C-alpha positions as a Python dict, from the first residue, in 0.01 Angstrom:
ca = {
    (1, 'M'): (0, 0, 0),
    (2, 'N'): (-340, -131, -96),
    (3, 'Q'): (-469, 226, -147),
    (4, 'V'): (-166, 296, -370),
    (5, 'Y'): (-249, -18, -597),
    (6, 'R'): (-595, 67, -652),
    (7, 'Y'): (-513, 471, -677),
    (8, 'V'): (-295, 348, -983),
    (9, 'N'): (-510, 92, -1083),
    (10, 'Y'): (-298, -183, -1053),
    (11, 'S'): (-323, -574, -892),
    (12, 'K'): (-30, -583, -602),
    (13, 'Q'): (119, -854, -856),
    (14, 'A'): (52, -653, -1181),
    (15, 'F'): (255, -367, -1016),
    (16, 'H'): (534, -593, -930),
    (17, 'Q'): (554, -787, -1252),
    (18, 'K'): (577, -430, -1400),
    (19, 'M'): (832, -356, -1169),
    (20, 'D'): (1046, -611, -1244),
    (21, 'R'): (1024, -579, -1607),
    (22, 'M'): (1118, -173, -1546),
    (23, 'L'): (1403, -320, -1329),
    (24, 'L'): (1515, -563, -1598),
    (25, 'R'): (1553, -310, -1882),
    (26, 'R'): (1739, -86, -1686),
    (27, 'E'): (2003, -346, -1579),
    (28, 'Q'): (2036, -424, -1987),
    (29, 'E'): (2090, -43, -2032),
    (30, 'L'): (2356, -31, -1756),
    (31, 'L'): (2522, -359, -1915),
    (32, 'L'): (2576, -205, -2247),
    (33, 'L'): (2739, 148, -2115),
    (34, 'P'): (3112, 32, -2087),
    (35, 'I'): (3096, -146, -2438),
    (36, 'I'): (2968, 183, -2533),
    (37, 'A'): (3186, 402, -2405),
    (38, 'E'): (3488, 178, -2541),
    (39, 'L'): (3343, 191, -2898),
    (40, 'R'): (3319, 552, -2830),
    (41, 'A'): (3692, 595, -2774),
    (42, 'E'): (3771, 389, -3049),
    (43, 'H'): (3572, 522, -3300),
    (44, 'P'): (3504, 903, -3109),
    (45, 'G'): (3344, 1087, -3444),
    (46, 'I'): (3045, 830, -3501),
    (47, 'A'): (2672, 855, -3442),
    (48, 'A'): (2465, 651, -3171),
    (49, 'R'): (2287, 509, -3509),
    (50, 'Q'): (2649, 393, -3629),
    (51, 'L'): (2725, 215, -3263),
    (52, 'Y'): (2382, 55, -3254),
    (53, 'C'): (2466, -102, -3618),
    (54, 'M'): (2779, -203, -3501),
    (55, 'L'): (2689, -368, -3167),
    (56, 'K'): (2340, -482, -3262),
    (57, 'P'): (2248, -563, -2922),
    (58, 'E'): (1972, -812, -2859),
    (59, 'G'): (1636, -690, -2745),
    (60, 'I'): (1680, -324, -2766),
    (61, 'G'): (1605, -132, -3093),
    (62, 'R'): (1708, 169, -3239),
    (63, 'D'): (1552, 411, -3103),
    (64, 'K'): (1556, 298, -2779),
    (65, 'F'): (1946, 244, -2818),
    (66, 'E'): (1998, 633, -2900),
    (67, 'E'): (1794, 702, -2589),
    (68, 'I'): (2035, 528, -2372),
    (69, 'C'): (2310, 724, -2571),
    (70, 'F'): (2167, 1056, -2550),
    (71, 'T'): (2085, 1018, -2206),
    (72, 'N'): (2424, 897, -2089),
    (73, 'G'): (2613, 1168, -2219),
    (74, 'F'): (2714, 997, -2568),
    (75, 'K'): (2581, 1290, -2779),
    (76, 'L'): (2871, 1407, -2997),
    (77, 'E'): (2909, 1735, -2820),
    (78, 'R'): (2930, 1595, -2497),
    (79, 'L'): (3228, 1342, -2524),
    (80, 'K'): (3388, 1469, -2244),
    (81, 'S'): (3129, 1351, -2031),
    (82, 'S'): (3110, 976, -2149),
    (83, 'H'): (3389, 864, -1870),
    (84, 'R'): (3123, 904, -1600),
    (85, 'T'): (2856, 693, -1777),
    (86, 'T'): (2855, 399, -1582),
    (87, 'N'): (2798, 618, -1247),
    (88, 'S'): (2440, 658, -1320),
    (89, 'S'): (2194, 763, -1075),
    (90, 'G'): (2051, 459, -852),
    (91, 'V'): (2327, 219, -932),
    (92, 'I'): (2515, 45, -624),
    (93, 'R'): (2862, 202, -614),
    (94, 'F'): (3161, 62, -399),
    (95, 'P'): (3418, 256, -282),
    (96, 'N'): (3796, 214, -412),
    (97, 'L'): (3965, 5, -181),
    (98, 'V'): (4291, 3, -377),
    (99, 'E'): (4402, 381, -332),
    (100, 'G'): (4637, 426, -84),
    (101, 'V'): (4720, 27, -1),
    (102, 'E'): (5015, -134, -101),
    (103, 'F'): (4987, -486, -246),
    (104, 'T'): (5268, -723, -128),
    (105, 'A'): (5126, -1108, -203),
    (106, 'V'): (4891, -1298, -447),
    (107, 'N'): (4541, -1323, -388),
    (108, 'Q'): (4517, -963, -180),
    (109, 'L'): (4383, -818, -490),
    (110, 'W'): (4192, -903, -807),
    (111, 'V'): (4137, -700, -1081),
    (112, 'S'): (3876, -732, -1390),
    (113, 'D'): (3735, -560, -1689),
    (114, 'I'): (3535, -648, -1967),
    (115, 'T'): (3617, -531, -2335),
    (116, 'Y'): (3507, -586, -2662),
    (117, 'Y'): (3610, -787, -2968),
    (118, 'Q'): (3505, -780, -3322),
    (119, 'V'): (3480, -1058, -3535),
    (120, 'G'): (3351, -1001, -3900),
    (121, 'Q'): (3024, -779, -3817),
    (122, 'R'): (2951, -919, -3489),
    (123, 'F'): (3085, -826, -3154),
    (124, 'Y'): (3187, -1062, -2858),
    (125, 'Y'): (3283, -1022, -2517),
    (126, 'L'): (3599, -1068, -2308),
    (127, 'T'): (3628, -1098, -1937),
    (128, 'F'): (3943, -1134, -1754),
    (129, 'V'): (4029, -1150, -1360),
    (130, 'L'): (4435, -1057, -1322),
    (131, 'D'): (4614, -1100, -981),
    (132, 'A'): (4757, -772, -958),
    (133, 'H'): (5092, -889, -816),
    (134, 'S'): (5160, -1148, -1012),
    (135, 'R'): (5012, -1035, -1364),
    (136, 'K'): (4851, -1395, -1389),
    (137, 'I'): (4533, -1426, -1565),
    (138, 'V'): (4348, -1626, -1293),
    (139, 'G'): (3987, -1669, -1472),
    (140, 'H'): (3844, -1534, -1841),
    (141, 'S'): (3531, -1570, -2051),
    (142, 'V'): (3395, -1550, -2373),
    (143, 'S'): (3048, -1442, -2456),
    (144, 'Q'): (2814, -1364, -2687),
    (145, 'R'): (2602, -1123, -2490),
    (146, 'L'): (2673, -893, -2175),
    (147, 'S'): (2492, -1057, -1945),
    (148, 'T'): (2628, -1100, -1595),
    (149, 'E'): (2568, -1492, -1632),
    (150, 'E'): (2789, -1497, -1923),
    (151, 'T'): (3061, -1249, -1850),
    (152, 'S'): (3192, -1134, -1500),
    (153, 'L'): (2998, -1452, -1335),
    (154, 'P'): (3165, -1723, -1494),
    (155, 'A'): (3482, -1537, -1510),
    (156, 'L'): (3542, -1518, -1134),
    (157, 'Q'): (3377, -1863, -1099),
    (158, 'T'): (3680, -1986, -1300),
    (159, 'A'): (3930, -1783, -1095),
    (160, 'L'): (3756, -1895, -803),
    (161, 'K'): (3818, -2311, -907),
    (162, 'N'): (4178, -2223, -991),
    (163, 'R'): (4309, -2028, -622),
    (164, 'A'): (4241, -2077, -306),
    (165, 'I'): (4191, -1723, -139),
    (166, 'A'): (4150, -1608, 222),
    (167, 'P'): (3871, -1351, 331),
    (168, 'G'): (3945, -1033, 228),
    (169, 'L'): (4075, -1033, -98),
    (170, 'I'): (3976, -708, -289),
    (171, 'F'): (3785, -743, -615),
    (172, 'H'): (3844, -407, -804),
    (173, 'S'): (3626, -336, -1151),
    (174, 'D'): (3490, -52, -1331),
    (175, 'G'): (3116, 42, -1207),
    (176, 'G'): (2999, -197, -1475),
    (177, 'G'): (2671, -329, -1405),
    (178, 'Q'): (2788, -671, -1431),
    (179, 'Y'): (3010, -606, -1116),
    (180, 'Y'): (2703, -534, -920),
    (181, 'C'): (2407, -768, -1002),
    (182, 'K'): (2277, -980, -728),
    (183, 'R'): (2430, -1301, -846),
    (184, 'F'): (2779, -1181, -850),
    (185, 'L'): (2757, -1003, -542),
    (186, 'E'): (2626, -1317, -396),
    (187, 'L'): (2958, -1503, -514),
    (188, 'T'): (3178, -1227, -374),
    (189, 'K'): (3006, -1271, -47),
    (190, 'A'): (2983, -1606, -11),
    (191, 'H'): (3370, -1605, -53),
    (192, 'Q'): (3440, -1270, 208),
    (193, 'M'): (3556, -1079, -79),
    (194, 'K'): (3560, -677, -56),
    (195, 'N'): (3410, -538, -333),
    (196, 'S'): (3593, -202, -460),
    (197, 'M'): (3520, 1, -782),
    (198, 'C'): (3677, 277, -975),
    (199, 'D'): (3569, 607, -1153),
    (200, 'M'): (3884, 643, -1416),
    (201, 'A'): (4022, 391, -1629),
    (202, 'Y'): (4377, 522, -1507),
    (203, 'E'): (4244, 365, -1129),
    (204, 'N'): (4207, -14, -1280),
    (205, 'A'): (4502, 23, -1471),
    (206, 'Y'): (4617, -354, -1483),
    (207, 'A'): (4266, -456, -1628),
    (208, 'E'): (4281, -208, -1893),
    (209, 'R'): (4641, -333, -1973),
    (210, 'I'): (4532, -712, -1988),
    (211, 'N'): (4258, -615, -2232),
    (212, 'G'): (4523, -434, -2491),
    (213, 'T'): (4758, -722, -2434),
    (214, 'I'): (4516, -1017, -2531),
    (215, 'K'): (4352, -858, -2803),
    (216, 'N'): (4622, -681, -2984),
    (217, 'Q'): (4937, -883, -2898),
    (218, 'Y'): (4748, -1222, -2939),
    (219, 'L'): (4405, -1210, -3090),
    (220, 'K'): (4497, -970, -3384),
    (221, 'G'): (4757, -1209, -3493),
    (222, 'Y'): (4545, -1537, -3455),
    (223, 'N'): (4259, -1346, -3655),
    (224, 'P'): (3955, -1565, -3526),
    (225, 'Q'): (3686, -1611, -3752),
    (226, 'T'): (3403, -1754, -3546),
    (227, 'F'): (3272, -1733, -3200),
    (228, 'K'): (3400, -2082, -3168),
    (229, 'E'): (3758, -2003, -3298),
    (230, 'L'): (3725, -1681, -3057),
    (231, 'K'): (3706, -1911, -2747),
    (232, 'A'): (3941, -2135, -2852),
    (233, 'M'): (4178, -1861, -2956),
    (234, 'T'): (4164, -1676, -2633),
    (235, 'D'): (4237, -1970, -2429),
    (236, 'R'): (4540, -1982, -2633),
    (237, 'A'): (4650, -1643, -2561),
    (238, 'V'): (4528, -1658, -2184),
    (239, 'Y'): (4780, -2008, -2190),
    (240, 'N'): (5061, -1822, -2347),
    (241, 'Y'): (5039, -1485, -2144),
    (242, 'N'): (5071, -1682, -1825),
    (243, 'N'): (5325, -1943, -1931),
    (244, 'I'): (5541, -1819, -2216),
    (245, 'R'): (5543, -1457, -2229),
    (246, 'P'): (5811, -1283, -2000),
    (247, 'H'): (5698, -973, -1837),
    (248, 'R'): (5964, -706, -1774),
    (249, 'S'): (5811, -594, -1453),
    (250, 'L'): (5877, -957, -1293),
    (251, 'K'): (6238, -930, -1384),
    (252, 'N'): (6147, -1141, -1726),
    (253, 'Q'): (5974, -1408, -1555),
    (254, 'T'): (5646, -1544, -1699),
    (255, 'P'): (5355, -1494, -1452),
    (256, 'A'): (5327, -1858, -1374),
    (257, 'A'): (5714, -1905, -1300),
    (258, 'F'): (5696, -1576, -1088),
    (259, 'E'): (5440, -1718, -855),
    (260, 'K'): (5666, -2076, -822),
    (261, 'Q'): (5906, -1913, -706),
    (262, 'L'): (5730, -1724, -404),
    (263, 'P'): (5747, -1871, -78),
    (264, 'A'): (5425, -2016, -8),
    (265, 'G'): (5146, -1745, 109),
    (266, 'G'): (5424, -1480, 144),
    (267, 'P'): (5496, -1140, 23),
    (268, 'S'): (5710, -1090, -272),
    (269, 'S'): (5845, -711, -332),
    (270, 'R'): (5847, -604, -677),
    (271, 'N'): (5986, -246, -818),
    (272, 'D'): (5667, -170, -995),
    (273, 'N'): (5504, 165, -943),
    (274, 'F'): (5148, 30, -1038),
    (275, 'C'): (5188, -259, -746),
    (276, 'I'): (5235, 11, -496),
    (277, 'F'): (4886, 158, -474),
    (278, 'G'): (5003, 402, -165),
    (279, 'I'): (5083, 656, -410),
    (280, 'N'): (4804, 895, -521),
    (281, 'T'): (4595, 824, -798),
    (282, 'G'): (4746, 1134, -985),
    (283, 'Q'): (5095, 1022, -941),
    (284, 'Q'): (5003, 712, -1099),
    (285, 'Q'): (4870, 859, -1418),
    (286, 'I'): (5155, 1088, -1449),
    (287, 'N'): (5370, 733, -1411),
    (288, 'H'): (5169, 540, -1657),
    (289, 'R'): (5194, 842, -1938),
    (290, 'S'): (5574, 872, -1857),
    (291, 'R'): (5627, 472, -1909),
    (292, 'M'): (5368, 464, -2214),
    (293, 'T'): (5582, 766, -2384),
    (294, 'K'): (5899, 537, -2291),
    (295, 'R'): (5792, 230, -2417),
    (296, 'T'): (5648, 378, -2711),
    (297, 'K'): (5981, 568, -2837),
    (298, 'E'): (6176, 212, -2755),
    (299, 'V'): (5928, 59, -3037),
    (300, 'E'): (5991, 390, -3266),
    (301, 'K'): (6357, 267, -3237),
    (302, 'T'): (6349, -95, -3379),
    (303, 'V'): (6021, -104, -3536),
    (304, 'N'): (5921, 41, -3871),
    (305, 'V'): (5484, 28, -3824),
    (306, 'F'): (5422, 108, -4168),
}
């Protein structure tokens, strides 16, 4: 290796410092990709430069941001490939452990995702950890930045404080960088959790759904005006979601009430296709679309949106 250092005209220390800087920049880029994908889905016709003006990412200039977008398939003429942006070369990937598996009790499967919320001209980030069986939000975080230390890590730490888990719990997420950073993986390993990742949004349907529920059914009505208000109102939304809001899939019980009536540590069956991962993902997608169509028709019968 000393010959290599001499050949590239770097000392060993300078070489490793440069590699550390390159890895840090790459990690920062990967943390942005899921948020860029979500913004592009909401605003499919706007250019990368406009996305930059909306996000204003710290430490990344406009030209570099555009380069990241173009490299990862966010040019407007390549929208169809945007769903694969988190599966980049060199990125750690974990297998999808939930496909073909039926979950019948709490603390068997936790799912998580990160979404954005806009207050004025600023974008902030919400991270939720959900128990897939009871639908209870067991951990969450609200942050100003996308770093692992402010998103997935504190959300999982909160969940672990709130729950006593056994080895083997599956933690399922998308391929975002916040879910495979070193500190996050150290935490899941310390608690003997199994990391699982999906490729498509409908393979993480619980987490996608809770993002929309908290944002659209709670935060938009609360209308926070500052980051401090957003944090307080997200706490309020999570409490109301867990303890007040009934769920049809839980026979109109709240997640908290549903968990209280479970036998200690025992399973509880529920008629819910999304809880049964034994069906293939194609069928999951069909069931999801059918359910969304049915719900939309029900809403149209009772609510005049305009």
